[in-house]
Each structure stands twice: as structure tokens, then as C-alpha cells.
C-alpha positions, 0 to 999 in steps of 0.5 A: 521499171529497172528495173534489175547484176552480180552476187550482190545484185539483189541487195544493191538494186533493191536497197541502194539504187532507187528504181520504180520496181526495185529491179525485181519489182521493176517491171509488170509481170503478166501471166501467159495467155494463149493468144492476142488476136485482135477483134475487128474494130470496124464490125462492132464497137461497144459504147457503154457497159452496164455491169452488175456484180454480186459477191456474197460473204460465202463467195468471198470466204468459201466459194471463191466465186462471183456472179455478174450481169453485163449489158453492152450497148453496141454500134454496128459498122457492117451488116453481119450475122456474127461478131466476137467478144472476149471472155475467160474462165466465165460461165454464161447462163443467158445471152440475149441481143435486143433492138426494136424490131429485132427477134434473132435467136442468139447462140455462142461458140467458145471461148477458144484458145484466144479467149474469143467468144463468137456471138451468132444470130439467125437474123441479120445484125444491121449496120448503123443500128444500136443493139444491147448485148446482155449476158448473165454469167458466173466466174471464179475469184482466182487464188493464185495468179493475181490477175483478173478478178481475184481473191486476196487475204490477210490476218486481222489483229485477232488472228482471223483470216480476212478475204477481199476481192480485187482486180488487175486487168492490164493487159487482158484480165478484164475478160476474166471479170466480165464479157467485153471487148478487151482491147485498149482501142475499144473504149466505152463508158461504164456504169458499175453496180456491186452487191456485197456484204454489209460488213464490207465496202465497195470501191471502183473508178468513180464515186458512188452515186448514193449511199449503199442500199440494203437488199437483204440477206446481209447484202448491200448494193451500190452504183457508181457514177458513170466513168469517162470513156475508157479502156477495159484494162483500166476498170477496177473494183474492190470488195473488202473491209478496208478503212479509208482516210481522206486526204487533201484535195488537189488544186482543182478540187479533186478529193483524194483518199487512201484505203487499206486493211484495218490497222494500216491507217497510221502508214498512210501519211506519205501516200496522202501527201504525195497524191495531191502534190502529184496531181497538181504537178501534172496539171502544171506540166500539161495545162490540164487539171485532173478533173478536166480529164473526166473523173472527179476523184482519186483513190489509192488502195493498198492490196495485200496480194498484188503481182506488180508494183502498182496499177494506174486504174483511172480514179482508183490506183491499186498498189502493193502494200510495200509501194504505198504504206510507209512507217516513219519509225521502221521504213527507210528513206529508200522506201519513201522514195519508191512510194513517191516515185510509184505514186507520181508514176501512176498519177501521171498515167491518168493523163498518159495512158488513161485519158490518152491511151496507146492504140495497141500494146506494141506502143506500150512506151507511150504509156510507160515511157511517159510515166517513167519520165514523170516518176522522176521529173515531176516528183523532182518538183515536189521533193526538190532536195532528192536530186531525182533528175540525176537519179534518173540517169543512174536508175533508168538511163544507164541500166537500159543502155546495157539492155539495149546493147544486146543484139536481140533488143527490140525497138520501142514500137513494133507490131505484135499479137504474140502474148509473150512479146506483149509481155516483153513490151512491159520491160526495160525498153518501154519503161527505161528507154521510153523515159530516156528518149522522152527526156532527150526529146524534152532536152532538145525541144526545151522545157516550155516547147515540150510542155506545149507539145504535151498539151497539144497531144492531150488536146488532140487525142483525149479520151482517144487512142494515140500512136507514136506519130500522133505524139511526134506530130504534136510538136510541129509548132514547138520545134526549135529552128536548129532541129534538122528535120521534123520531130517525127523524122528525128524520132523515127529511128529512135522509135522503130529501130532497136539500140542506140548510137556510139558517138566516136570522137577523134581529134585533129589539131583543134578540130574534133570529128564526131561519127556514129555507129550502133553500140553492141556488146557483141561483135556483130558489126552489120547493123548500119542504123544511124540516128539524128543525135542531139549533142551537148558538150562542155569544154575546159574553156568553160567547165560551168556549162555542165548543167546546160542541156540545150543542143549545140550540134546535131549529128545526122544519119548522113554526115559526121559533125565537127567541133572546133576547140578554142585551144588544141589542148582543151578537154571536152565532155559530151552529153551534159547530164547524160540527157542524150541516149547514147554512149561516147568513145573518146580517142586516146588523146582526148581521153588522156586529157580527161584522165589528167583532170580526173587524176588532179586535185581539180576532180570536180571540174568535171561534173559528177554525172559526167564522171558517172557517164565516163565510168559507165561507158568505159566499163561497158567498152571493156565488156564489149571488147572495145577497150582493154580492162587493163586500161579501164581499171587504170582509168578508174584510179581517180575513184580513190578520190571521188565520193559522189553517189552517182559515179560510185553507182556506175562503178558498182554496176560495172563491178557487179558484172565483173564479180558475176563473171569470175570464178577463180578465187584468186582473181575474184579476191584480187578484184574484191581487194581492188574495189575495197582499196578504191572505196576507202575515201567513199567509206570515210565519207559515210561512216557506219555510225553517222546517219543523216536521215534528212539528207536523202543522197547521203543516206542512199550513198551510205546504204550503197557503200556499206552494202558493198563494203560488208559484202566484200568483207571490209572489217569495220563494216562487218564488225559494226553490222554484226554488232548491231545484229547481235544487239537486236537478237540479244537485247531487241535493240531495233537496227537503224531503219535505213541500215537494216538491209545491211545489218540483217544480211551481214549478221546472217552471213557472219552468224556464229549461231545460224539456226538461232539467228535465222529463226529470230529474223524469220519470226520477226517476218512472221510477226510484223504486218508492215510490208516494207519490213517484210520485204527487207527481211525476205531479202536478207534471210537467204544470206544465212551462212548455212546450206541446210537453212537456205534449203529450208528457206527456199522450201518456204516459197512453196508454202503459204508462209510466203505470199506468191508475189514475194517468192521471187525475193526468197529465191534471189536472196539465196542465189544472188547473195551466196556466190557459188554456194547459193547457186548450188543450193538453188539448183538442188532445191529445183531438182528436189522440189520441181513437182511442187511448183505447179501444185502451189502456183498453178503454172510452170512459169515460176519454175521456168523463170527461176531456172532462167534467173539462177542460170545467169549466176552459174560460174562452173561447169559442174553447175551446168551439168547439174542443170542439164541432168535435171532437164532429162528428168522423165515427165518434166514439162516440155515448156520447162525443158525448152526454157531450161535448154536455153538457160544451159546455152546461155550459161555455157556462153557465160562460162566462155566469157568468164574464161576470157575475162579472167585472162584479162584481169590476170593481165591487170593484176600481174606484177608487171602490169603496174597495178597496185593494191594496198599491202594491207589488203593483200596481207589481210586476204592472205591471212584468211587464205582466200588469195594466191600470191601474184606469182601463182599466176605463172 
């Protein structure tokens, strides 16, 4: 995940820069748990569960509850009179432990704050024996947190509310559906039986053994085939009135199907084509067919209320509707790419996560790093013209390089049982960095060695648990001779140390010396971690080599490395296709030679991904104080001639930060004028009126460019967008499916009739049943140019009008799209409505999260004062106060950054700096009264 940076961040990340979770879908949010203390795996192990669940019509529609019976077959490793299992929010009615000759009386204690139930016996439970633990119980179908066994709802075509029961078990939710050993290492097989209303269907991980049987009282019962040996967090079941459509079988004969609420069948087409293609592609990568893993079917289900993007339940993947359902007339190219990426990501988990499973959440990257890698590189073999390997760089690698340059960044693997730290394991480090490091591994091994190693990894660890060492050891026989150590040794610091290296190049004649040091955005200079770094490069002698990613040199932790150029005046670019997980800093001589090429008519001699990397690195060097903004902004002058989607994505990411960390109107507007002038040729390459929906990269670039142009107030963009929006509101001419995000937001920002236009678009949200369209509208409604309407919109997030999964879009659309006004509105909303958060969400975590997010957009002391004053409110929850105080500290630090940064930008834009902004832009800004003349700086 992205996976998610300025006043424009919501629109940019969500609609122009493909990422699995679209920045704010980016990664898997989980509800906090009390603890994650681990069970004793040497004491008792489950080998099989027989789970029998009953969900009646009354349970679904009124009681929001269910009943169950579970029989666990247990093997005992040591003599004991007690052992522990997990259960949460379940009420036990009977508990028995049976074995031939065993007659012990069973009692229970708990669950405690760790969700642990202790099973006690007055007779010895003996080592080496097998027992059956049977528990009858009832549980609640949650309506708020979309975790465990919970209830979702939708409105049918007749306006009637329909309910369904569905699951989300990762990481610790299975214990809310049935008593179990709810840790990934406790693998077992499962026989699942469900009794449910005859008007519904039941779905689970495997195929039904037979057709449902009538059991009376309007109920039917179905039993599913025994599952493969698997972890509890991968179990799933659904009781609903869904309709299912069968798709093409995979090459190994695996049947596929897509299920969703009635009326959505017409939006199944992309999911139906993508799943079998992804299954076949993964078979090619791993040499393992899906069916050979132990499951014989693949169901994909679209859930109306779903907290995350998707979940890799073995044999039945569940998705948020917007991540699975696509309408060819209304959903965008970007939506389609998100769906393809999600499907490939989740399908790859069937191998990496389901068949071979992490041993504990500390190693989440073993699941999510692989899935992120395959999300792009397996999908690239299906959608060959989407340039997904290149998109991987700007969507996954470059964003996490920022995250991982923080002083408090965590390594890919570290031991933890703390629930908050476990939650953090499902963030950018496990996903983006995990995928980036795996890509680097693939690059220095070579693709065929990589594939053979993956096959060995799966063969050695199938239906079992894996550690980082078991992964790296799988490549022992497939390591090229030039790799300086074992793969395990090479990958050691990449796995267990935070951060990454900055490679510094210095020239002495024709010789270049490359050294390394950890890159940090802060001034901390104490970390002496060094890595084994595979180096690729291209020189001016042969600029055709940019696509070659075979390692040419190794930089080791113990020595610098030297490269000798053919000629002293050659230029050199390191890290072809940015396959290495590091930044590159060239000395002034080398950077000057690169600048000369970029400023010439031979711009394309340097590959577009290398240009993107140069831009990203230089802007982050300035951010870290390792380069001057005056030099970096001058370096970027070549972007006036560059129209590549990739280099511009990096430029916009960098300027997102600059706009977010400026406050003075004169500085901010000069910066905007600079960007508008820089992007003139970019805009000419993707005119508003010229769409090419069959060209994926053109379309993504067009949305990216127009989003920025309209937000910066570029007249032609604003005029076209507002005209399209007016045509929609007056004549119901539906906007372009790819430009809707630009048109909706720009139309509302520039509305002359804000109340009418806001109500018009909100009514479109209410009337549509297409999830992708709903999200596009939700992200735009906060753009409205009226504070009263923005407050009204924020309040909708505390009502049943907005699904709980979507409230984050409401909040972000206000505070991220309206500069200081949006922050002020959000802080006022928090102050006036904080009591309603726990009532509506059942927890304070949403309020705490909102405070943290909006605080990152604070640019004024008055806003800090407002937040600080709120935190003194009598009776405010202690957890909210604690989070809020940290947010105030962060915002205070950001104000200092703003002051420093504005001073540096002032230097660049001063008359003596040599910086030039087109007179047209200055006059245009002056006419609307938003910029001071240059002499106002003095």
C-alpha cells in the first residue's frame, strides 16, 4: 500500500498516481486490540476444526447475532492441566474436552484483556494424545468496525435495506467468529458448515460438498469441502443474497467466479477477466499451479462495507466494491488499473501468504512485499501496454524512500507483540519497501534465478511457516557468481535495519569513487549502518544501456567502490530503472554534466525513469538540507521541455511538500506561478479536449497534469472544467469518465451557485449505486467554495449517509483541498462535534486519526492554538488528548520548517537570484491580487 502530501494530495494520489490503496486506501487499517501475547505452540496444537455456524433471517435483520459450535482436534505436546485459546465478544454455553478414557471436568477463565481464554481440567491432559475440544457459543455481528464476523448492508432496487454477514479476520478477527488458536503459526484444516436463510446463499473458502439441504423454518444448511492446512486469519464466510457469475477457468482448471449484490453483475467484467489471467501468470512465475496448492476454486466477492481494499482469504478473496466492480461507461482507466492491481496482489497472496505464511506479524513483508511486487510485475505480463514496471517506481519505490528516511522508521522485520506495532507492520515499510527490496533482489539475481528460488521457497515451506532466513536460503543454488556474499548475508541489513543508503559519487579524473551512508531527512549523523548495494549504471558512451538492470558493481559495507569512465568528460547515471533501493548524490562536476544533457535538445538521452529519479532525489536532498533549493529549482528548469508522466509525477510529489510547507501568500503564489510556467509544455501534450482512453499512460498523465493545472488556477483548465461541470448541472451532460475528478472538484471550487451545485453533486452521490462513482464524488464534495457547506459535509460523516469505510474521504476532501480554510473548517468541526465520534464509530480512534491527519496540514500558529485549546476540553478522552498533544508537537515542528523553507524560497525568487517567471504569470497573479511584487521581500 502507498499508499498516501499537500493541499493537492487527495486528488493527486487518488486519481492520478496509481497505487494499490490509493494513498488512503493504501494500507490495511485495523482496530486496536488490547494485546497480542503469543500462545505456547509447544503445549497444544490444533490440527482440525469442525465449525458449524447458524445465521437466521432474524439474526441478520434484527438481532445482529449468530450462534456456533466448534470442535477442535488438538494434539498435546506436554503434560498439562490447562492450555489457552483465543475468543473475543463470544458467549460460551458449553465447553467439553473428550478423549477415550478421559473424564476430566472442564472449566474456563477469561477472556482476559489479551482475548485469551484458559481451558482448565481437573485431570491431567497427557502429552502425545489427541483430544476434541468442543464449544457451543453465541456472538454478535458487529455494525461498526468491519472486523471479525460483521454485518454489512445495502439498499436494493425497491428501496429496501438488505443485510449480509461477512468476515474480515486479519490479523486477529477470527476469535470474534469462533474460539480458536488465532495466530498465523497455528495452521489446521477446517470443515465449515453454515445454516442460513433459504433466500440467501452461503460462500466460504472451498466448494460446497453438496447442494444445501432444507432444515426447516426457512433455513438451509451447507457443508464445504475440507480446506487446506491454513491459518485462522485466512478463513472467510459470507451469508447474503449475492448473485454470482462464473468466469473462465484458469489454465490448471481452477473455476473462477465473481459475486456481488444483485444488480451489480454488469460490472463484473474486469474481475472476471483479471482473476484467471492472474492465476495463470503466477503459475508461470512460481512453477506451481494454483490447484496444486490445495484449493480447487477461486471466488471474488464485492462487499458493500469493507474496511480495507481487499483481503486474500484462501479461495475466496473479498474486496471493497470500488476495488472490484468497474463500469465501462462511468469508471475511469485509473479505476480499472486499481482493480487489476488489487486482483493480482490478492491472487499472488494465495502463494505468498496463504500457502506459505509468515511465522508472525513481525515479518508481514513476507506476505505484503511479495504481493506488492506481483501487483505490478505479474500484472505487467497481462496488461503489457500499461508500463507497470515503470509505474512501480513512482507509486511504490519513491514514496517509501521518503517514509524510510525518517529517524524513527522501522526495519522490514523486528519482533513485536504490541498491537499498535503490529498494525504498523501493515504500512508502507512492509508493502512498498518490501516490494522494492524484492524487486532489487530479482534484479541482482536475474529473473530466471529469481523464479527458481521462489519455486524452491514454495516447495520447502508449503502449507507451513516462513521466516526471512528461509526465504533468502532458497536462493543458495541460484546466486550469480558476482554476488559478494550469500543472499542471506547480502539481505541481512536490508531486512533487520531501518532506512537505506545514500550513494555519493565523487570524480577524480576518469575515476569515480562511490561511498555510502544512511540517508535521513533529519540532521542525525550517528547511524553508521552500511549495506551490500548492487550498482547498475549508464554512461554517455552508451546511453542505450538504461534498460539493462544487471548488476555491474557491488558496494560492500567495508569498502568504497571505484568506476573508471572511458573519458573524463563522460556523464554517468546510477541505478538503471531505479531497481536499487537507494538514492544517488553526484558531486558538482558530475551533476553539472548531467544538467548539460538535460538542458540540451538531447533530453531523451537520459531515460525517463532516470530523469524521474534525479528529480525525486534532488528535491529530497533540498528537503534534507543536503542541497540548496535555489540550486535544485534551477536544476529543474529542464522540466519545461520534459513531458514524461514519470518525471512529472516526481516533480509534483516534490512540490506537494513545498506547497504544504509554505504559508505566506507571496511565497506560495510565486511557487505556484513557477510550477505553472514549468508545466506549459506538459499541458500542451495532454489538452483538456483531447482524450485517448485506449492509451493508459497518456490518460494517467492527462489527469495528473489537469488536476494540478486546475488546482493552480491555470485559466484554460479552470474554464474547461467549469464549463463541463455547468453542462452537467444544467443539461445533465455526464462528464468524461476519466476527467470527472478534475471537473467535479474544479466546478465546486469555482461555483457561482455553491448551494445548488453542492446539492446537485451530493444528490448524484445518493442516487448512484456504483462505488467508483461514489468515491469520485466524495473526494470532490469537500472542494466546495463555501465554509458553511463544508461544515455540513463534514457532519455527514457522522451520519448513516456515509459508509464508515468512506468517512476518511470526506475529511480529507475538506482539509486537503482548501488550504488554510479547509484546516480551519476541520478544526472547528472537531471542536463542535467531538462527542459524536464515539457514539457513531464506537471508538475514539477515528477522532484521534483525524486530529493527526489535519495537524499535518497546519501552517499557522492560530491553528495550533485552536487545537491546543480543544485538547483542554473537560472530559476529553485521555487517548485523544495524548494523540492530540503529539500532533501539536509535530505541527509546531512543521511551523519551524515553514519558516526556514520560506526563507530559502525567498532567496530563489528574489530579483538578484536569476530566477525567471514568465511575465504573463506575474501579471496574471497581480491582477487577481494574490502576489506581491518582488521588492516586497525587502
